[in-house]
N, C-alpha and C positions, 0 to 999 in steps of 0.2 A: 734936852741934851742927851738926858741918860738915856732916856728911850730910843732915840736914834741909835744911838753909839750901841744899844741893846740888842737893836734890828741890825745892824751892820754887821756885828757879831755872830746872829743865826744864820743870817745869808752866807757869811763866811765858812761858818761851820757846815750848812747845808752842801754848800759849793766844795768844801773839803771831802766828804763822804762821797758825794756823787763821783768826783774825778776819783778815788781811789777805790770805786765800785766799778766803774769803767774801764780802769787800768787792769782790774783783776780779771774782767771779760777778756781784754786782750792779750793776756798770759796765758789763760787757759786755750784761747784759740793758737797761741803760739806752740804753747808744748804739747798740743794736739797734732800740730804739723811736723814738729821737731821728732815726736814718738814713732811718727811714720819711717822716720830714717833708719828706726834702730840701731843707733849708733851713738857712741860715745865722745868721739870726735868732734875738737871745737870747730873744724873746717867744715861739717855737717851745719853745726849750732849757726856759721857764720851764713851759710845758704839761706837761711829761714830768717837770720835778723833781717838780709837784705830784703828777701820777698815780703814779709809783713811791713817792712818800712818801719822798722822800731827805731831807728835812729832820729826820726821825728818825733820821738813820744814828747819832747820837751819844748818843740816848738809853736803849740797851739797856747799855750799859758796865758792866761789875760792878766794874771796880777804876777808881777814879780817877786813880790815879797812873800809870797806862797810858794814859790819853788821850793825851797827848802822844806816844808813841809811836805810839799809832793813827794821829793827825792825818800822821806822818811816814811812816808806811806807807800812808796815803790818796795823799799827795803823789808817793810813790814808784811807787806802782800806776797812777796816772793819768797820768804822764810818758810811761810805755810806751806810751800810746797815741796819743800825739803824736808819739814815737820812731816807732814801728812802728803809722800807719794804715792801715786796710783803704781809707777812701777820705777825702774831704776832709770829708765831712761826719762822719765819728767822730772826724777830728783836732779838727774844731772843737768837736766835742760835748765832747771830753776836756779843751779847754781852758777851755769854760764850765764843767766841774767842778771843774777847778783853782781858779777865780774863787770859785765859790761856797762850795766847802768852805773855802775859805780864810777868808772872812769870816764863817762859820758855826762858826769853832773856839767851843769852850765853856771856852777859857783865858783868864786873866788876863794873863797873858804870850802873845801868837799866837807859834805855830813859822812861821817863816820858809821858802820854798819853796827850796830849793838848787837851784842852775844849775850845771852845768859848763860852758864853751866849745861844747861840741857840743850840749847839750841848747838850749842858748841860740840858736845858730846855727841851730838846727830850727825852735825857737819863733819866731825873728825871720823867717824865710823864710816861714812859715805868716802871719805879720801883713802882710807885705810883697805876699803873692800876694791877702790879703782887701782890702788898701787899694788894688791896681787893681781888684779887682770894685767897687769904692765898697761894700764891707762895715763902716759905720762902728760898729755894735756891737763887733765884735772889736778894732777901732783904738781903741776909747774905753775899751774894760775894759784893753787892755793899758797903757795910757797912763795908767789911774787907778792899777795894779795898782803902775808900775814908782815913779810919784812919791811912793806912799804906801809905798814901801819894802816891798814883799812878798815880793821874791826877794833871796835870798842867794848872793851869786856869787863861787864856789869852783874850785878847782883840781881835785879828787878827788870822786868822789862819795861815796866813804867818809870820814867824819870822821877825822880822825888825833887821836891823842894818845900821849904817854909810852909808856904800856902799853896794848898791844890789849884787854887784858879789862876794860878801863874803858869800852871804846870800844864802840858799836854795831857788829855786822857788818851790813854791807850788800852783797848780791851784785849782781853787776855785770848788766847788762841781758840775759836771753833773750827772744828775740820767742816768748811763750807766748802771746800776745792771740788772743781770742778762740776758746781752744779749749773752753772752758766751753759757749757756745754750739753747738759743732760736736758736742760729746759730747751734750747736750740733745736735740740731734736726732735722733742715732741712737737714745736712748733712747724718744724720743717714737713714731719708726717702731717699736722692737720692742712699746712697750706697744699700737699699734694692730692689731699683727700677729695677735692673737686672734680683732677684729671682722669682719678681712676674709673674705670667703664662702669657705670650703674650702680654706682656704693649708694650713692643719695637718691637715687629713684629707687632702689629697693628701700632704703628707711622709710622714703616718702610714702610706697606702696604698702609697706608693712603698719606706718602710722594710720593710714585713711582705712583701711582694712578694720583696723583695732579699732578705731573711732568707730564705724557702722554697726560693728558687733555688739560696740557698748551701748549704741542708742537703741538695736534691734533687743538687747537684755532688760534695757531700761524701761520700755514698755510694760515687760513681766512683771516685774521687780519696782514698787514703787519709792521704795526707800534708796536705791541706787540714782544717783544724780550726775548725770553726763557731763563730761567738760571737754574742749576743745584744745587738743596739743599745740604746742607752740614751738615743738622742737627742731620742726625745719625751718620756722623760720629765723629761731636764734641761730643755727647754725649757718645758714644762708649771710645773715648779718654779719657775725661775726669772721666769715669768709670775707665779705666786702670790705670790713674793715681791713684785713691782712692786706687783701688788694691795693687798697687804699694807702697803707704803709709802706707798701713795694714801689708803688709809682710816686711818693714824694722822695723816697731814697736813690730812685734813678735819678730823677727831676736834680736831686743836692748831686750825685757823679758826674752829671753835664756840664755844671757850673764850675766843677774843680778844676783850678789853673794848671798848664802843664809844670812836666816834672821840671824843665829848667828853668822855669819861672820861679817855682816853688824853689830850687837851689839858690838863684840869685838874691830872692828875698833873705833866703836863711843866712846866706854870705855877709849880705848888707846890715843884717841886725847884729850877728855878731860883730862885726866891724866897729858899728859904732858903740857897743857894749865894751869894748877892748879900749876905745879912746877915752871913755868916761871915767876918770881916777875913783868915782863915788858910787862905780857899778858895784851891783852883786854879781855878775858874773865875774868868771875867773880869767884871770889873764896872765900872771906869771909862770904859773904852772900851767904844764902841757905832757900829757902821756899819750903817746900813741900806742893805739891799740890794733888788734887785727878788726875789729869793727869800724876802725877809720880808713880804712881802705875804699867803704863804698863812696866818702867824698872825693877821693884820688881816681876812683875808677869814673866816675859822673862826668869830672871835669875834664877827662881824657875823651 
């Protein structure tokens, strides 16, 4: 029994980590898109929110009991892009994400955004800079979140308890921001390698010439042992794997249901959750924000 319990905890831990990693990748794609606007306005952020369909970030959660942990992970990940900004635009984008996700929580009792002194200081510096630039969107949202108790001011990033085994482990901040976009850029370049005219052929020709010269020189030098290169085979195999991954991705996209059906399913799940008195979803508290206009526009 204890072994099974341990296995379940291990699986849940792995699921939680994978989910947080996937969310961080989505955040980087989102912030990359928002940065292209070169804007601090919430209206432009809203355009990217709709384009990236971020209102569905809670829709695919398999375990309702992990929703609270997922919200905590979201806040933790987004705060990293405030603490380690690439540009001021990505920092503002991260702050807007923090605000939007907070008010989209599908929980009856919302998770507070934990802020240590260092985090609050960094956030306050950002708000002060936006105030000097007369960017009222940022200042208004920050004041709104403060007045409605969105922040939980704490001394330590990790929650404290009498026994560590009952407290969720929180890693210290490391600057691993925008690593996904860099990796994807390298992968994209590799995928395009085969399409570039003659590049693989040139490598293959050079490799063949080198092998012939090596064989020729080995006849004069008995100590030299020629070997066959597998470079081209490895490149071709890697490229084939990328192609297969792309085909699998396309086939999955082809089975995606229509947007209207997703909306219907979403509203159905929400209505069922609201009727359940013991549900973990929010019912009594409802705050309408600008990002909620996506549901209204879709219904119209």
